[in-house]
N, C-alpha and C positions, 0 to 999 in steps of 0.2 A: 736080498743085496750081498755082494762079494766082500771079502775080510781084506782083497790085494788093497796094499797098499793104509792099511785103516794108520791110525797115530793119535797116542792121546796127546787128552794139554791139560790144563790147569785150568786156565780160563780160554775162553773161543769171545770175542768182541762185534759184536757187529755195527757197524757203524764204521764209519774215514773220519767224520769233520772233528771238529774240535773236542767233542766228550771221548770219543771213540780214541781219538791220540790221547787223552789224558789218562782213561783208563790203560790204554797200550805203556805210558812213558812209567807209569804207577807200579803196575805187574814187574815189564819185565827188571825195572831199578830194584824190586825184591826177589827179582832170579828168575818169575814165575814162567813155563812155558807159555806160550800164550798165541792162540794165533787168532785176525783179524780178519772178518768176512767184508769186505764191500758187496753191498747186494743191489745187483743192477736191476734197471726198468721195476723199481718202486714204483705204485701209482700216483699221480701229481691229486689236487684235490680239486674238486668239481663243484661247483656251485648247485645249491638245489633251485627249483624257478621261482621260489618265493623269498629269495634271499634279502634281508635288505644291503646287505653288500656284498658284492657280486668281484670278487675279487679276481684278478686277472691271472690267468694262466700261466704255467711253466714258471711260478715264482718261485716253486720248491726246486734245487736242484741237486741232486744226486751223483756220484761219481767219486771220485776221490775229494777230499775235505767238504763236501758238498755243499749249504751254506755259509759255512762255515769262512769259506773263502772270500765271501763276502762282508760276514759279520762280524767272525772273530774276534778285530780288530779293536772294538771299541770297547769300553770300559767306564763303569761308574759305580759308586753301593747303592746296595741294593737287598733288598725291599727298603722303599721310604713314606710309603703309603699305607699298608696295613701289617695291622698290629700282628706279627705270624711270628709268635716266640720260639717257639720252637727252631726256627731257622733264624731268628734274628740272637739268639744265645750261641748260633755257631761265630759269629764277626766278632771274638775278643782276637785281644792281643796274642794269647797263648798259641789259638787254632789257626793264627795270620803267619806264625812262626811255624808253623807246621809244614803247612803248604808254600810255603815262600820261594824255596827252592824250584819246585814244580812250576811254581806261575810266571816262575823268572826265565825257565827254559824256553815258555813256550812266548816271552816277551812284554808280559802283562807290568805292565807299570806299579807293582803293588804300595810300593814305595812311595811313588807321588802321590799317587790318590791318597795316600792316609796324611802326606803334611800336608793337601791346600785343601786349605776350607774355606777359601775366599775372604781371607786377610786382607788382600788387596785389593781394595775399592773401586777396580778401574773400569769394569765392568759397564753400559753402557744404563742399565735401570737398580745403579746402585743408591740413587736417592729414594726410590720411590719404596716408601713404609711400607712391611708386611710382607714382603717379597720373599721366599726362601728359593733360595737359587743351589742347584746341582751342579756338582763339576763335573764333567763325562771328559777322558780321556781317552785320544784314539792314538792308535801307532800309524807313523807316516808309513812305513813299510809291513807288509799281508805277511804273518807267517804262512814259510813254506811246506806245506800240512806232504808233500811228496819227500821231504827230506827224513820227517816221521819215523816211517815204517820200514821194519828190513822187509827186502823184498820177500825175502825166504817164508816172513809170518803174515803176508798177505797175499789173501784169495778172492779173486772175482769170483761170483755168482749171479748168474742171473735168475730173478727172482723165479719165471715159471719153473725151473729146474733145481729149487732150493727145497728142501726137505726138514725139517725139524721133527724129530720124537723126543719129547722132552722126558718120558717115564722115563725109555733106556737111555739117555743122555749123548746121542749122536744126531747130528747131521750130516743130508749126502747130497754132492752136487750128481744129479740126477745124470748133466749130460756126458760129465767123465766118469762118472760112477765113483769118487773119491768119498771117503767117510773118516769123518771126523770125529774123535770121541774127548768125552770130555767133560767136567768135574763139575764148574760153576759157568754160567752165558752169564753177559752181559750188555743189556741190549742201548745202544746207544746211534741209533737211529732219526734222530731228531725228534720233534713233536708232532708230526704225521706217521713216520714210519712205526716209531713205539707202539703205538697204539693200533697200527695194522697188523703188526706183527704176533702182537699178542694176542688180538681177533681171530687170526690165522692159526696160528700153532701152538697156544697155550692154554689160554681163557675165553668164555665167555662174561668176564666180570663185566656186573650192568653198571658199572662209573665208568669203565673204558672207552675213550673220547662225547665224556658227558661233558666236559669243566672247558670247552675248548676257547682261549682267548687270544687276543692276536691286539698291538699295539695299531688303533690308524692313526691317517694323517692326511692332514690338507690345511690349506693354506688359505684361510679365509680373512684376511686383513695383508694389506699392505700400505704405509706410510713414509710422505715426504720429510725430509728434514729442511731445518730454512736455509742451509746454506751446504755445499760439500765437505763431508766428516769422512775422515780415514776409515777405511770398512773394517779392519779390525777393532776400532774404539765401536762401533754400534752392533757388528755380530760377538762380541768376545772374545773370538779364538786368538789362543795367542800360541806362536809357533816356538818347538823348541827344537833342538838339533834330533831327538828321533820319536817327541809325539809333538799334537795338535793336542791344546785344552780348550774347549769351551762349556761357556752357562747353559745350563737349561733352568726357565723359570718357572715356578709352577703357582699355582692357580685355585686354590681350594674350593671344590665343593660339597659342602657338607649335604644337600638333598639324594646327591647323586653317591656320596659316600668313596669317591674318587678322588684323585689329586690331576687334574688336568694340567698338561706341561706343553711350554713353547718355544723353538729359537728364533732366531732374526738370520735372514740370510741376505743377499743384497737381489736385489730386481733390477725390471726395467722402467726407464721414463713412459714407455708404451703399456707397460702393467696400469699404470693410473690418468696417461696421457694418451688417449692411442692417435690423436689425429696430431699429435705434436710432430710439428718441421724434419725430414729426416737430416738435413744437416745438424742439429741441435741431437738427434738421437745418436750420428756417429761420433759430433762431443762428447757426449757423456757416455759411449762406452771407448775412448781413448783417453777418456779420464779414469776409466773405472781399471784400466788397464796398469795405473800408476797408483791403484789403492784406493781409491777414492770415488764416495757416490753419494747423491740427495736420495735414491730409493731403494727400499727394504720390504723386504717381506715377513709374512709370519708364517711360520711353521706349524701348527698345533698337534700335539702327541695325546692321545685319549687311551683307555681302552675298551675292549669289549666287555660286556658284564658278567661278571663270574656267575656259572650254573645255569646258563642261560642259553648256549650254543653249543651244539652238539657234532659229531662226526656222524656217519653212519656208512659200514661196509658192507659193501654190495658185491663181491665175488672180487674182480682187480678195481674197482672204485673206492674212494674215499670220497664223500660226499657233504657238504657241508651245509646247518642249517642254521639260519640265522634267523629265522621269521622274527624273534620274538624279539629282539634286544632293542633296547631302548635310548641307547649310550647317546647317540644321534639328536634324538629327540631332547634332551634334556642337557645336553649340554649347551643350550643358548648363551644361559644366564653368563655361565665362564666368558664364552668370545665377549659378552658385557663388557665383563668384568678388565679383560685383557684390553678391548679398546680403551675403555675409562682409566687406564693405567699408561696406554701410548700417551692419549689426550694430556695428558697431565705434566706430560714431558714439555721443557722449556726449550728444548731444542727440535722437535715436533713442529714440521707447518701443516701440515693433513694428514689424517688417517682416512683411506678410503675399505669400503667393506665391498670384497672378493665373493658374488654371488653366485659366479659359474666354475667354483674350486669343486676337485671330484677328491673325491675318502678312496686312500690309499691303506693298504696295509703293510706294517713294516717287517713282516717276513719274519717274526717273534713268536715262534708258536708254545702255546704257553698251558698248561694246565690238563691237559691229554692225557696223563696218566696219574691223578696228583696221589701225594702222598699223605698218610690219616692212620688213624690207629686202630681203626679195625675195615673188614671188605666192605660193610655196609656203605660206607660212607667215602672209598679211597680204593684205591688203584696199587700203591704200593705201601709198606709200612712205613716207618720214620728212618730206620734205618733200608733204605730203597729197596726192598727185596718184595716180588710180586707175590702178592696173597694168592695160597697157593703152591708155590713154587717158591720153597726159599732154596734152590740154590741156581735162581733167576735174578739178577737187579737189574733195575734201570733206573738212567740216568739221563738228567738233561733236563731243561727248562719246561718239561712234561712234565714231571713230579710238582713243578711247583704250585699251590692251589690256587694263589692270584696273581695277577699282574700287579704291576707296579708303575710311577713313572719313567722309568731309566732300561737302561739294558738290562736284560735276567742276566747275560753268558755269565757275568765274575760269582756271580750266586752259586749257580749251577755246577759250573766248576771246581770253584770252593767245595758245595755239597760233596760231589763225587770224588774229590781227594781226601775227604775225611772220613767218607761212609764206607771206598772203596780201603783204607789205611786200617780203619776198625773191624776187618775180618780176620784181619792176618793176626 
């Protein structure tokens, strides 16, 4: 290894998605010298032959921005399903104030999330008793990740040319022979990339990749209203100048220890009446353009079982095994609960069961480098330090020990900002 062009950085961040961007912003604001590495050609997720859930290929996106280009614009408060006391304690007014400026830089509508508690009961199922409603907010414009990084601080390295020596704290690009020396390294390569890099370069931690979870989504129910209704009244979508607000309904299933959630979207007449005349379907589409519909679908969100699904790393492959997950077998009662809730609504004429639904993943890869108190039960400690490597911090949804009924992005962001700042 040549020393030509060697340079020392206080921090190296691996990953250019929302958590890599958060890290870069926090560190450079504190004037730390920071190098960001975008690892090209990281492997995609492969399916084990006996999987219960065969996720589609190419649902993981690498490159500048990563999957954050798609998912990092939607936020809600989380966790709402599990008693994660050491994460819940972070949700204080004092902590929100300390991260507020960073979140605002990324266009996260933290103030709007805090003041919206559905005091306005105009959403569709507001008159159904015992319904818990969660509000999510989506930015109407995606954040431009290419605007975050100073080009001088950004380095692209292909996985085949990447060499990390954590003992000597050296990173090398074997293609260009560039050498980077660092004091601390932050892994922010996502729920799949983080455990892969840990397995390859750092440690064979027995818990690494062993708690894989993801949101599953599918549409088992479609319903027809008595008359045409303004779609925003049924879907709950509210548009403001900069944001979209929409409700998520939650149905508790105690036998599973999970809270399934669902949202309502518009559907087509053909979804429930496939033999409808063409003229009627054309008229429906015209009316929909004016914001009205009689047909809506229910999209259910649920979670893969904690501590059931795991990743296996084989050379340049990441293989997912979900053969023992019982989520879909046990969700029937929850679908029945949702069916009952809809049938009881005075404005609904018919509810139809869709038997041909496809289970898809939500691309929220959670729990693969779980946080905990010791290396026997976790991959990182409660300060997000990789066990056995005090100079390595792992951030992102991969550290969350359980999934919930909402988008995990905001929790991962707040956790990362607070834990990064605690090192200063």
